Each structure stands twice: as structure tokens, then as C-alpha cells.
N, C-alpha and C positions, 0 to 999 in steps of 0.2 A: 499884712502890711508891718505889723509889730515885729515880726521875725526878721524882716528885711532891715527895718530900722535898727534893730538889735545888732545885726550883722554889720552892717554899715558904720554904726556909732561905736561898737565895742569890740565884737569878736573877731573882726578881720585884723586887729592890731594884736591880738594874743599870740605870742610866740614863745616857744621853750627857751629856757636860758641855756640849757644844753645844746651843744653843736656837734656836728660831724667829728670834729678833731677831738673833742672829749671822749666821744664814743670809741673812736679809733684807740685812744690811749687807755681804754678799759680792755683792749685786746681783740676787738672786732675788726677783722679784715675789712678794707675798703671794698665797697660794692653795694648792691641794692639792700642788703640787710641793714645797713646803716639808715637808709631812708624808711624802711619799715619801722624801726626802732623810734626814730624821730617822729613819725606819724602817730605811733602809738602813745608817745609822750604828749604830743599836741592834743590828741583826742582826751587823755586823761586830764590835761589842763583845761581844756574847754568844758569838761564835764564836772570840773571842781574837785577831782580826786587827787591832784598834786598842787602844791602851792609854793614850795621852796625848791631850791637847786638840789638839796639833799634827797628830796622826795623824787625828783626827776631822775636823779642818778640810781636810786635804788630801783625804781621801775624800769630804767633802761638795762640794767643788769639783769633784772627778771626777764624782760623781754628777750633779751639776747640768749639767754639759756633756754628760753622756750621756742624760739623760731629756728 
């Protein structure tokens, strides 16, 4: 039940600052890759691996090159 409470009270509100438009401006073509990058950034944010917009952008660039 603690996990459910954590999700309901905190985690469901966590969202990346970065959005699809910003990723397109990095040169990524519109399409499913943008969603994969955003999901990777969200996962990293939930795991506490990124905290700032700059860290999100750096991770998005890294993911774009690796996918």
C-alpha cells in the first residue's frame, strides 16, 4: 500500500520539463523516437538521475544518439 500512496501522492505528478517541441529543435524528426526519448527522460527523473532542465537536455541528446 505504501507504493500506491507514493504514486498517488507524488510520482504521478512528476513530468519532464523537456517536451517534444524541444526535442524536435535538437534535430530529432517527428515520430515515435520523440516518445521514446521522453519516456527515458521521465524514467531518469523518477529514478532521481536527472533534476534540472540541463540534465534532461543532456540525457535526451544521449538517448537520441543511442536509439
